[in-house]
C-alpha positions in Angstrom: -43.4 125.4 14.1 -41.4 122.2 14.0 -41.1 119.1 11.8 -39.5 115.8 12.7 -39.4 112.2 11.4 -40.3 109.1 13.4 -38.9 106.0 11.8 -40.2 102.6 12.5 -37.1 100.6 13.4 -37.9 96.9 13.6 -34.2 96.1 13.2 -30.9 97.5 14.2 -30.2 98.2 10.5 -32.0 98.0 7.2 -31.1 95.9 4.1 -32.3 95.5 0.5 -36.0 94.7 0.0 -36.8 96.2 3.4 -39.7 98.6 3.8 -38.6 101.7 5.6 -41.6 103.4 7.0 -42.5 106.1 9.5 -44.3 109.3 10.1 -43.7 113.0 9.5 -44.8 114.9 12.6 -45.6 118.5 11.8 -46.4 120.8 14.8 -47.5 124.4 14.6 -48.7 126.8 17.3 -50.8 128.8 14.8 -52.3 128.4 11.4 -49.6 127.8 8.8 -49.8 128.0 5.1 -47.8 125.4 3.1 -47.7 124.2 -0.4 -46.4 120.6 0.0 -44.7 118.1 2.3 -42.0 116.0 0.5 -40.3 113.0 1.9 -37.1 111.6 0.3 -35.1 108.4 0.8 -31.5 109.2 0.0 -28.0 107.8 0.1 -24.8 109.8 -0.5 -21.2 108.8 -1.0 -18.9 111.7 -0.3 -15.1 111.9 -0.6 -12.8 114.8 -0.1 -9.0 114.7 -0.7 -6.3 117.3 -0.6 -4.0 117.6 -3.6 -0.2 117.5 -3.0 1.1 120.9 -2.1 3.0 122.7 -4.9 6.4 124.1 -4.2 6.2 127.8 -3.3 2.4 127.6 -2.6 2.3 126.1 0.8 -0.2 128.7 2.1 -3.1 127.2 0.2 -4.1 123.5 0.0 -6.2 122.5 -3.0 -8.9 120.0 -2.3 -11.3 118.0 -4.4 -14.8 117.0 -3.3 -16.8 114.3 -5.1 -20.4 113.5 -4.2 -22.5 110.7 -5.6 -26.2 110.4 -5.0 -26.5 106.6 -4.8 -30.2 106.4 -3.9 -32.9 109.0 -4.4 -36.6 108.3 -4.0 -39.3 110.9 -3.5 -42.9 110.8 -2.4 -45.4 113.6 -1.5 -47.3 113.0 1.6 -49.3 116.2 1.5 -51.4 117.3 -0.3 -52.8 113.9 -1.2 -53.8 113.0 -4.7 -57.5 113.5 -4.0 -56.8 116.9 -2.6 -54.7 117.9 -5.6 -57.4 116.9 -8.0 -59.9 119.1 -6.2 -57.7 122.2 -5.9 -56.2 124.4 -8.6 -52.6 123.8 -9.6 -49.9 125.3 -7.4 -52.4 125.9 -4.6 -51.4 126.7 -1.0 -53.0 125.0 1.9 -53.6 126.4 5.4 -53.2 123.9 8.2 -54.7 124.7 11.6 -52.6 124.8 14.8 -51.8 121.6 16.4 -49.9 118.4 15.5 -50.3 116.7 12.1 -48.9 113.3 11.2 -48.3 111.9 7.7 -47.2 108.3 7.2 -44.8 107.3 4.5 -43.2 104.1 3.2 -40.3 103.3 0.9 -38.8 100.0 -0.4 -35.0 99.8 -0.6 -33.8 98.5 -4.0 -30.7 96.3 -4.8 -28.5 98.6 -6.9 -27.4 102.2 -6.8 -28.8 104.7 -9.3 -26.4 107.6 -9.7 -27.6 110.8 -11.4 -25.5 112.2 -14.2 -25.4 115.6 -12.3 -26.1 116.7 -8.8 -28.1 119.7 -7.5 -26.2 122.7 -6.2 -27.3 121.9 -2.7 -25.9 118.3 -2.9 -22.5 119.6 -4.2 -22.2 122.2 -1.5 -19.9 121.4 1.5 -19.5 123.6 4.5 -16.2 123.3 6.4 -14.3 125.4 9.0 -12.6 127.2 6.2 -15.7 128.2 4.4 -17.8 126.7 1.6 -16.7 124.3 -1.1 -18.5 123.4 -4.3 -18.0 120.0 -5.8 -17.7 119.4 -9.5 -20.2 117.0 -11.0 -18.8 113.5 -11.1 -17.8 112.0 -14.5 -17.5 108.3 -13.6 -20.3 106.1 -12.3 -20.4 102.4 -11.3 -23.6 100.4 -11.5 -23.2 98.1 -8.4 -25.1 96.9 -5.4 -25.8 99.5 -2.8 -22.8 99.7 -0.4 -23.0 99.6 3.4 -23.1 102.6 5.6 -19.5 103.7 6.2 -17.8 106.1 8.5 -14.4 106.2 10.3 -12.8 108.6 7.9 -13.9 112.0 9.2 -13.7 114.8 6.6 -12.4 112.3 4.0 -14.9 109.7 3.1 -18.4 108.5 4.2 -21.5 106.7 3.0 -24.7 107.8 4.5 -28.4 106.7 4.4 -31.2 108.9 5.6 -34.8 109.9 5.2 -35.4 113.7 4.7 -38.6 115.7 4.8 -39.1 119.2 3.4 -42.1 121.4 4.3 -42.4 123.8 1.4 -43.9 127.3 2.1 -45.3 129.3 -0.8 -43.9 132.7 0.2 -40.4 133.2 -1.2 -39.2 135.1 1.8 -40.1 132.3 4.2 -37.6 129.5 4.7 -38.7 125.9 4.1 -38.6 123.6 7.1 -36.5 120.5 6.9 -35.7 117.5 9.1 -33.6 114.4 8.6 -33.3 110.9 10.2 -30.2 108.8 9.5 -30.2 105.0 9.6 -27.7 102.2 9.1 -27.7 100.0 6.0 -26.1 96.6 5.4 -26.7 95.0 2.0 -27.8 91.4 1.3 -24.8 89.3 0.5 -24.4 88.1 -3.1 -25.6 84.6 -4.0 -23.0 82.0 -3.0 -21.8 79.1 -5.2 -22.8 75.6 -4.3 -20.4 73.9 -1.9 -17.3 72.4 -3.5 -14.0 70.9 -2.6 -11.8 73.6 -4.0 -9.6 75.6 -1.7 -7.9 79.0 -1.9 -4.6 79.1 -0.2 -1.5 81.1 0.6 1.8 79.2 0.8 5.3 79.8 2.0 8.3 77.5 2.1 11.3 77.7 4.4 14.4 75.8 5.3 15.9 76.1 8.7 19.6 76.9 9.0 21.9 74.0 9.8 23.5 73.8 13.2 27.2 74.5 13.1 29.3 72.6 15.6 31.7 74.7 17.7 35.3 73.5 17.7 36.7 72.3 21.0 39.8 73.9 22.3 42.9 71.8 22.5 43.9 70.7 25.9 46.7 68.9 27.6 45.3 65.5 26.9 43.1 66.0 23.8 43.5 67.3 20.3 41.6 70.2 18.8 38.5 69.4 16.8 37.5 71.2 13.5 34.3 73.1 13.1 31.8 71.8 10.6 28.3 70.8 9.8 28.9 67.3 8.4 28.0 65.5 11.5 25.0 67.7 12.3 21.5 66.4 11.4 19.8 67.8 8.4 17.7 70.9 9.3 14.0 70.7 8.7 12.5 71.9 5.4 8.9 73.0 5.9 5.9 74.5 4.0 3.2 76.6 5.7 -0.3 76.7 4.1 -3.3 78.9 5.0 -6.4 77.5 3.4 -10.0 78.8 2.9 -12.9 77.3 0.9 -12.8 78.6 -2.6 -14.0 81.3 -3.4 -12.3 82.8 -0.3 -15.3 84.3 1.5 -15.5 85.2 5.2 -18.7 86.4 6.9 -19.3 89.2 9.3 -20.0 88.0 12.9 -18.9 84.5 12.0 -15.6 82.6 12.7 -13.1 82.1 9.9 -13.4 78.8 8.0 -9.6 78.6 8.0 -7.2 75.8 8.1 -3.4 76.3 8.7 -1.1 73.4 7.8 2.6 72.8 8.4 4.2 70.2 6.2 7.7 68.7 6.8 9.3 68.3 3.4 12.4 66.3 4.3 13.4 63.5 6.7 14.7 65.4 9.7 15.0 64.2 13.3 14.4 67.6 14.8 11.0 68.5 16.4 9.3 71.7 15.2 7.4 73.7 17.8 4.7 76.3 17.3 5.9 79.3 19.4 3.5 82.1 18.3 0.4 82.5 16.1 -1.5 85.5 14.9 -4.4 86.1 12.5 -5.1 89.7 11.3 -7.8 90.9 9.0 -6.6 93.9 6.9 -9.0 96.2 5.1 -8.0 98.5 2.3 -10.3 101.4 1.4 -9.7 103.1 -2.0 -10.9 106.7 -1.9 -11.2 108.7 -5.1 -12.1 112.3 -5.6 -12.0 113.1 -9.3 -8.3 112.9 -10.3 -7.1 112.3 -6.7 -6.8 108.8 -5.2 -5.8 107.5 -1.8 -5.5 104.2 -0.1 -6.4 103.8 3.6 -5.6 100.6 5.5 -7.0 99.4 8.8 -6.7 96.1 10.6 -8.4 93.9 13.2 -6.5 91.3 15.3 -8.6 88.1 15.3 -6.3 86.1 17.6 -2.8 86.5 18.9 -0.9 83.9 20.9 2.8 83.8 22.1 5.1 81.6 24.1 3.1 78.6 23.2 5.9 76.0 22.7 3.5 73.4 21.2 5.1 70.4 19.4 3.9 69.9 15.8 4.2 66.1 15.6 7.5 64.6 16.6 10.8 63.5 15.2 9.3 60.3 13.8 6.8 62.1 11.5 7.6 61.1 7.9 8.2 63.7 5.2 5.3 65.1 3.2 2.9 64.8 6.1 0.5 67.7 6.8 0.4 68.8 10.5 -2.7 70.9 11.1 -2.6 73.6 13.7 -5.4 73.4 16.2 -8.2 75.7 15.0 -9.5 76.2 18.5 -7.5 79.4 18.6 -9.9 81.0 16.1 -12.8 78.8 15.3 -14.9 80.2 18.2 -14.0 83.9 17.6 -16.4 85.7 15.2 -15.4 88.6 13.1 -16.3 91.9 14.9 -19.5 93.6 14.1 -17.8 96.8 13.1 -16.5 95.4 9.8 -18.4 96.5 6.7 -18.6 93.9 3.9 -16.5 94.2 0.7 -18.0 96.7 -1.7 -17.4 98.9 -4.7 -19.2 102.1 -5.6 -18.4 105.1 -7.7 -15.8 106.8 -5.5 -15.2 104.3 -2.7 -14.3 100.6 -2.5 -13.3 98.2 0.3 -11.2 95.0 -0.1 -9.8 92.7 2.5 -6.8 90.4 3.1 -6.1 87.9 5.9 -2.6 87.8 7.2 -1.5 84.7 9.1 1.8 84.8 11.0 3.1 81.5 12.2 6.1 81.6 14.6 8.0 78.3 14.5 10.8 77.3 16.9 13.4 74.9 15.7 15.2 78.1 15.3 12.9 81.1 15.9 11.3 82.2 12.7 8.0 83.9 11.8 6.4 82.8 8.5 3.8 85.4 7.2 1.0 84.4 4.8 -1.4 86.8 3.2 -4.4 86.0 1.0 -7.2 88.2 -0.4 -10.7 87.4 0.8 -14.2 88.8 0.3 -16.2 89.7 3.4 -19.9 89.1 3.2 -22.5 90.8 5.3 -24.1 87.6 6.6 -27.6 88.8 5.5 -28.7 85.8 3.5 -31.0 86.4 0.5 -34.5 85.1 0.9 -35.2 81.8 -0.9 -37.8 83.4 -3.1 -35.0 85.7 -4.5 -32.7 82.8 -5.2 -35.6 80.9 -6.9 -36.4 84.0 -9.1 -32.7 84.2 -10.1 -32.6 80.5 -11.0 -35.7 80.9 -13.2 -34.2 84.0 -14.8 -30.9 82.2 -15.8 -32.6 79.1 -17.3 -32.4 78.7 -21.0 -29.0 80.3 -21.4 -26.6 77.8 -23.1 -23.3 77.7 -21.3 -21.4 77.1 -24.5 -22.1 80.7 -25.6 -20.8 82.2 -22.5 -17.3 83.7 -22.4 -14.9 83.5 -19.5 -15.9 86.4 -17.3 -13.4 89.2 -16.9 -14.0 89.5 -13.2 -12.9 85.9 -12.4 -10.2 85.8 -9.7 -6.6 85.3 -10.9 -6.5 81.8 -9.4 -9.4 80.7 -11.6 -7.6 81.9 -14.7 -4.5 80.2 -13.6 -6.3 76.9 -13.4 -7.6 77.3 -16.9 -4.2 77.9 -18.4 -2.0 75.6 -16.4 -2.2 72.8 -13.8 -3.1 74.0 -10.3 -0.2 74.9 -8.1 -1.3 72.3 -5.5 -3.8 69.5 -5.4 -4.3 67.2 -2.4 -4.5 64.2 -4.8 -1.3 64.9 -6.7 2.4 64.9 -5.5 3.9 68.3 -5.0 7.1 68.9 -7.0 10.2 69.9 -5.2 10.6 73.7 -4.9 13.8 75.7 -4.3 14.0 77.1 -0.7 14.7 80.7 -0.2 14.9 82.6 3.1 13.0 84.6 4.0 11.2 85.2 0.7 9.2 82.7 -1.5 8.8 83.9 -5.1 5.3 84.7 -6.3 3.4 83.1 -9.1 3.8 85.4 -12.1 0.1 85.8 -13.0 -1.0 86.6 -9.4 -0.9 90.1 -7.9 1.9 90.8 -5.6 1.2 90.4 -1.9 4.3 92.1 -0.6 6.5 89.0 -0.3 4.2 87.2 2.1 3.8 83.9 0.4 2.1 82.8 -2.8 -1.6 82.7 -3.1 -3.7 80.5 -5.5 -6.5 78.0 -5.6 -6.5 74.2 -5.7 -9.1 71.9 -7.2 -10.5 68.9 -5.6 -11.4 65.7 -7.6 -14.3 66.3 -9.9 -14.4 70.0 -9.4 -14.7 72.2 -12.6 -13.9 75.8 -13.2 -17.1 77.8 -13.4 -17.8 79.0 -17.0 -20.3 81.8 -16.0 -19.9 85.0 -14.1 -21.4 85.0 -10.6 -25.1 85.9 -10.7 -26.2 89.4 -9.5 -29.4 90.9 -8.3 -31.6 93.0 -10.5 -34.0 95.7 -9.2 -36.8 94.2 -11.4 -36.7 91.1 -9.1 -37.5 93.2 -6.1 -41.0 94.2 -7.2 -42.8 91.1 -6.1 -40.5 90.0 -3.2 -41.0 90.7 0.4 -38.3 91.8 2.9 -35.7 89.5 4.4 -37.2 87.4 7.2 -35.0 86.1 10.0 -32.6 87.2 12.7 -30.0 89.9 11.9 -26.5 90.1 13.3 -24.9 93.1 14.8 -23.4 95.9 12.7 -21.9 98.9 14.5 -19.7 101.4 12.9 -16.6 102.7 14.7 -13.8 105.1 13.9 -10.8 103.6 12.1 -7.6 103.5 14.1 -9.0 103.3 17.6 -7.8 100.6 19.9 -10.1 98.3 21.8 -9.5 96.1 24.8 -8.3 92.6 23.8 -8.2 91.2 27.3 -10.4 88.3 28.6 -10.1 86.5 25.3 -12.0 89.2 23.3 -10.9 89.8 19.8 -11.8 92.1 16.9 -10.6 95.5 18.1 -8.8 97.7 15.6 -5.3 97.8 16.8 -2.6 100.4 16.4 0.8 99.3 15.0 2.5 99.6 18.3 0.0 97.1 19.9 0.6 94.2 17.6 2.5 91.1 18.7 4.6 91.1 15.6 6.3 94.2 14.1 
């Protein structure tokens, strides 16, 4: 006797509002007595961390396992409702030999629905060292369903699957089970209307002055003194990396990035772009009860060296923005192995973009780092956006409070003038090398330039929290219609070939252009 699941896979992955359907194929060589066939749609988020070893007890490593059942839907495909009404309760049914098929269908919701406690079978984990039993989790987060995630073997994973159980009435006979995994990528949150605001990371730098070398005295000439009085003023520059605000990048799409270099003083020296690199850095926060760990991975989007490209010329006036040619990255989409930003009960993923600009008047590398959100690129259907718009009508904006989940740059703009605006002059700032002090209200980015947001003329700070999807909206909405981009999961830390202009591989530290 055997049982298996045949999933209908119209797409490479499933998303919210999709109908996931298929058939349970049950084959038996002889008559078989069963009580029911149960099909379940499930999602689990599992984390497992080892506690720091205690002194004098290095022979045993204490581990914590935390399991959250993010999605749990159940249907009974056999016996049918009509058959149950005709037969007594808890009846057994004898199926003749042969192959039997039972169709099923689920609809994937928007949000997770964690149970307060898990079953013993869910909390059980079998490893090479034996069996582990997880404690019931004590903290839950009501959020959108996260994407499928792997790449942290034995440490963290998010799985989606359909499972079938063929229940047999005899207690001494084992139930038959089968499982079919599938990939899940959520619908991206609703985006704000287009605006002229920009998020940016900024770094200022002053090149060192040239020191003249004294000439040695000779038979017919006098010695000259060393000094810097006659040398031209060294350039003072500011490097900006800018993204539309809010800072959102999309899977399988190029970065909407601008990189500007501004000369802040009158200098006759020409500045050259010698090297350039863009790196997407992902931070995964893993929690297992009281234990917590942060794993980082990175993807090189583009990396160029030995360029020697002049940025303007010596006649460029001060306070002039010189934009770096975006052809280096505007045609390179983000790799399809990157999951979007998410947060769930015991796992979360955030991203930063690091831009490294190598300038040659004297050789210097100016790093910039700015936090971004990565969206899946699965656009919500128009009917869903219309339903949300009708649901938010009639709520007066004067009664809304500033949301607590606004980004720090929005709060900064509410309390003080923006750090930079294209329509206003920029005050003179002290120059430090190589570190530019951070804005006090912003989270530290490791000394890699200051990050904030600027407002364009006529742009206002939003006074409402970003809208979110509710599962009640999904009842009358159909699945997402349209093409879907690639989403392939790969192990974190493996290197991929970057030759022939390809980008997006996860690079090891020893393979990066910059240390």
